[in-house]
Backbone bond lengths (Angstrom), bond angles and torsions (degrees), N, CA, C in turn:
res aa  C-N    CA-C-N  psi(-1)  N-CA   C-N-CA  omega(-1)  CA-C   N-CA-C  phi
1 X - - - 1.448 - - 1.518 107.97 -
2 X 1.296 117.44 125.36 1.458 120.51 -178.47 1.523 110.59 -138.54
3 X 1.322 114.19 143.79 1.451 122.95 167.54 1.530 113.71 50.53
4 X 1.301 116.98 49.36 1.452 121.37 175.35 1.515 108.43 -111.68
5 X 1.313 116.46 168.61 1.456 119.76 177.57 1.520 112.00 -80.92
6 X 1.319 117.37 -20.56 1.456 122.15 -177.85 1.523 110.54 -82.84
7 X 1.323 115.66 136.06 1.452 119.94 177.22 1.522 110.53 -84.29
8 X 1.320 114.81 145.66 1.456 120.53 177.73 1.526 109.32 -87.86
9 X 1.310 115.95 165.78 1.463 121.33 177.16 1.530 109.94 -85.63
10 X 1.309 114.93 165.42 1.456 120.76 174.79 1.523 110.32 -57.68
11 X 1.331 117.01 -42.90 1.460 121.44 -178.36 1.528 111.12 -61.14
12 X 1.320 116.72 -41.44 1.468 120.46 177.82 1.524 110.35 -65.74
13 X 1.327 116.77 -42.10 1.469 120.54 178.40 1.520 110.80 -61.18
14 X 1.318 116.63 -42.81 1.469 120.18 179.39 1.525 110.75 -64.68
15 X 1.317 117.30 -38.41 1.465 120.81 177.14 1.523 110.72 -62.69
16 X 1.325 117.24 -41.71 1.468 121.51 176.96 1.529 109.92 -60.81
17 X 1.333 116.43 -45.49 1.465 121.01 179.68 1.524 111.56 -65.58
18 X 1.329 117.13 -40.47 1.471 120.59 179.26 1.521 111.26 -62.39
19 X 1.315 116.56 -42.58 1.467 119.89 178.74 1.528 110.53 -62.68
20 X 1.317 116.31 -45.79 1.469 120.20 178.76 1.523 111.25 -63.79
21 X 1.329 116.78 -41.04 1.468 120.51 179.60 1.518 111.04 -64.04
22 X 1.321 117.39 -40.96 1.463 119.56 -179.73 1.521 110.68 -64.36
23 X 1.321 117.09 -37.42 1.466 120.36 177.86 1.531 111.41 -70.77
24 X 1.323 116.91 -41.44 1.466 121.76 -176.90 1.523 112.19 -73.33
25 X 1.330 116.92 -35.50 1.462 120.90 -169.69 1.524 114.41 -108.71
26 X 1.315 118.02 2.81 1.469 120.91 -174.08 1.525 113.59 -57.88
27 X 1.324 118.23 -29.15 1.459 120.84 -179.81 1.528 112.89 -77.10
28 X 1.343 117.05 -7.84 1.463 121.08 -174.54 1.522 113.25 -116.29
29 X 1.319 118.19 2.72 1.462 121.39 -177.86 1.520 109.69 -147.96
30 X 1.320 116.31 160.73 1.460 119.07 175.95 1.531 109.33 -90.59
31 X 1.311 116.66 170.83 1.455 121.84 -174.45 1.528 113.25 -65.17
32 X 1.324 118.45 -23.13 1.454 121.16 -179.07 1.524 112.53 -81.48
33 X 1.304 116.77 -12.96 1.458 121.93 -177.73 1.522 110.45 -77.36
34 X 1.316 115.81 135.22 1.460 120.39 170.96 1.529 106.83 -75.43
35 X 1.298 117.02 125.10 1.459 120.45 -175.72 1.531 112.45 -75.36
36 X 1.323 117.40 -26.70 1.454 120.81 -178.63 1.521 111.82 -108.38
37 X 1.304 114.32 148.34 1.455 122.07 170.47 1.530 108.05 -73.13
38 X 1.315 116.82 163.51 1.464 120.18 174.66 1.527 110.91 -77.77
39 X 1.314 116.65 -14.72 1.458 121.42 -179.01 1.527 110.66 -76.25
40 X 1.313 115.21 145.95 1.451 121.86 175.03 1.522 107.82 -155.25
41 X 1.319 116.03 167.04 1.463 121.96 174.09 1.519 107.83 -132.01
42 X 1.320 114.70 152.67 1.457 119.37 -178.93 1.521 110.17 -132.24
43 X 1.319 114.91 139.99 1.463 122.63 171.99 1.526 107.05 -126.70
44 X 1.305 116.65 -176.76 1.456 120.29 -175.61 1.522 113.33 -60.84
45 X 1.338 117.78 -35.87 1.464 121.02 -174.08 1.525 114.50 -117.34
46 X 1.343 117.82 5.34 1.465 117.94 -179.62 1.518 112.16 -164.05
47 X 1.313 113.30 170.37 1.467 123.18 171.03 1.528 107.43 -123.13
48 X 1.307 116.13 151.23 1.462 122.95 168.94 1.526 107.45 -111.54
49 X 1.325 115.86 133.82 1.460 122.71 174.08 1.519 107.65 -120.29
50 X 1.318 116.51 145.19 1.458 121.55 -173.00 1.519 111.31 -118.41
51 X 1.332 115.60 148.19 1.455 120.29 178.99 1.518 109.99 -68.31
52 X 1.300 115.70 154.08 1.449 122.95 172.05 1.532 106.85 -60.91
53 X 1.312 117.37 123.44 1.477 121.59 -176.05 1.528 112.92 -67.93
54 X 1.326 118.40 -8.34 1.462 121.30 174.65 1.520 111.68 -82.55
55 X 1.313 116.62 -4.59 1.460 121.40 178.34 1.523 108.25 -100.27
56 X 1.305 115.51 122.82 1.456 120.71 176.64 1.519 108.32 -153.06
57 X 1.297 114.73 162.07 1.454 120.64 -178.61 1.513 110.30 -135.32
58 X 1.309 115.98 -168.19 1.464 120.12 -178.28 1.527 111.19 -68.91
59 X 1.321 116.43 149.00 1.470 121.10 -178.69 1.533 113.54 -56.11
60 X 1.316 117.23 -34.47 1.466 119.50 -178.55 1.535 112.61 -70.97
61 X 1.330 117.30 -9.00 1.467 121.59 177.77 1.527 111.82 -116.78
62 X 1.316 117.07 21.18 1.462 121.93 -174.06 1.528 113.06 -56.54
63 X 1.306 117.85 -34.31 1.467 119.88 -179.57 1.526 112.10 -67.76
64 X 1.305 116.67 -19.48 1.460 120.50 179.88 1.531 112.44 -87.53
65 X 1.325 118.25 -37.84 1.454 119.74 -173.90 1.532 114.49 -105.11
66 X 1.317 118.72 -22.16 1.470 120.95 -179.32 1.519 108.89 -93.38
67 X 1.323 115.53 76.77 1.460 120.19 -172.43 1.522 110.67 -138.82
68 X 1.301 114.05 169.33 1.463 122.58 173.35 1.523 106.54 -134.05
69 X 1.317 115.93 175.89 1.453 120.89 -172.40 1.523 109.32 -131.79
70 X 1.324 116.28 121.30 1.464 121.84 176.48 1.521 107.45 -101.16
71 X 1.326 115.95 127.62 1.460 120.98 177.84 1.521 107.31 -123.27
72 X 1.334 115.31 123.52 1.459 119.22 179.88 1.514 110.15 -73.10
73 X 1.301 115.91 163.71 1.465 121.24 179.54 1.532 111.43 -70.08
74 X 1.343 116.00 -5.10 1.468 120.62 174.99 1.525 112.03 -109.19
75 X 1.338 117.15 5.06 1.455 120.87 173.21 1.510 116.76 97.75
76 X 1.322 118.55 8.52 1.468 121.87 177.80 1.526 109.01 -81.24
77 X 1.319 117.04 135.08 1.461 122.76 -178.45 1.516 110.62 -108.51
78 X 1.331 116.13 136.31 1.462 122.34 171.00 1.521 108.38 -131.45
79 X 1.305 116.57 131.78 1.455 122.50 171.90 1.525 105.96 -80.77
80 X 1.334 116.64 129.17 1.463 120.40 -174.20 1.521 110.53 -132.56
81 X 1.320 115.60 166.50 1.452 120.73 173.66 1.518 110.10 -68.54
82 X 1.307 116.95 150.02 1.467 122.04 179.72 1.527 108.76 -96.80
83 X 1.321 115.37 105.28 1.464 121.41 179.17 1.528 111.74 -102.49
84 X 1.327 117.32 23.22 1.460 120.47 -173.89 1.529 113.77 -65.55
85 X 1.302 118.01 -13.18 1.470 120.77 178.45 1.529 111.89 -83.07
86 X 1.331 118.19 -9.73 1.461 122.69 -178.85 1.528 108.50 -129.15
87 X 1.328 116.52 98.86 1.467 121.69 -172.93 1.527 112.69 -57.49
88 X 1.305 118.24 -41.81 1.472 121.66 -179.00 1.529 110.67 -66.01
89 X 1.323 116.22 -49.23 1.457 120.21 179.88 1.533 110.84 -62.85
90 X 1.314 116.45 -38.75 1.456 120.93 179.26 1.526 110.82 -63.84
91 X 1.314 117.86 -45.91 1.465 121.12 179.10 1.528 110.87 -62.68
92 X 1.326 117.04 -42.34 1.472 120.67 177.08 1.525 111.14 -60.75
93 X 1.326 116.19 -43.50 1.465 120.83 -178.60 1.527 111.25 -67.77
94 X 1.331 116.47 -38.04 1.459 120.24 176.89 1.526 110.38 -58.98
95 X 1.324 117.22 -44.33 1.461 120.56 179.87 1.534 111.47 -67.88
96 X 1.329 116.79 -38.05 1.476 120.01 177.46 1.520 110.97 -63.50
97 X 1.327 116.71 -43.35 1.461 119.50 -179.91 1.524 110.64 -68.84
98 X 1.308 117.87 -38.26 1.456 121.10 177.21 1.534 109.63 -60.06
99 X 1.321 116.29 -45.30 1.470 120.58 177.66 1.525 111.40 -64.56
100 X 1.316 116.66 -38.52 1.472 121.31 177.20 1.525 110.30 -57.70
101 X 1.326 116.87 -49.65 1.466 120.71 179.95 1.526 110.63 -64.32
102 X 1.316 117.55 -40.74 1.470 121.83 179.41 1.527 111.07 -60.94
103 X 1.323 116.01 -51.53 1.463 121.41 -175.91 1.526 113.01 -62.56
104 X 1.307 116.93 -28.35 1.474 121.11 -178.31 1.529 112.84 -98.80
105 X 1.310 116.13 1.17 1.448 120.34 179.44 1.518 113.73 67.10
106 X 1.331 114.85 27.29 1.456 120.99 -178.43 1.514 108.87 -96.56
């Protein structure tokens, strides 16, 4: 679901993130592994979902496996950097992404 006026539910957003995580992280985890952490963050126009911290890959591929997933309240997905280790930076980034989705009507 993309670029509609109707907002999606949290459950739908998590499903979108789970699908993206399974595609992005499949080379670094087995099928029994949950690709997403239970942790998430929410802002006015989006949610952030984070990879399961037990999933990691080689340092030379860090940009591929060390990621998080931003899903707008209208169902748009963006793969983003994972700033979960820095609470201030993470909160700032959440607000920037929320504004990004708002300004673009996503």
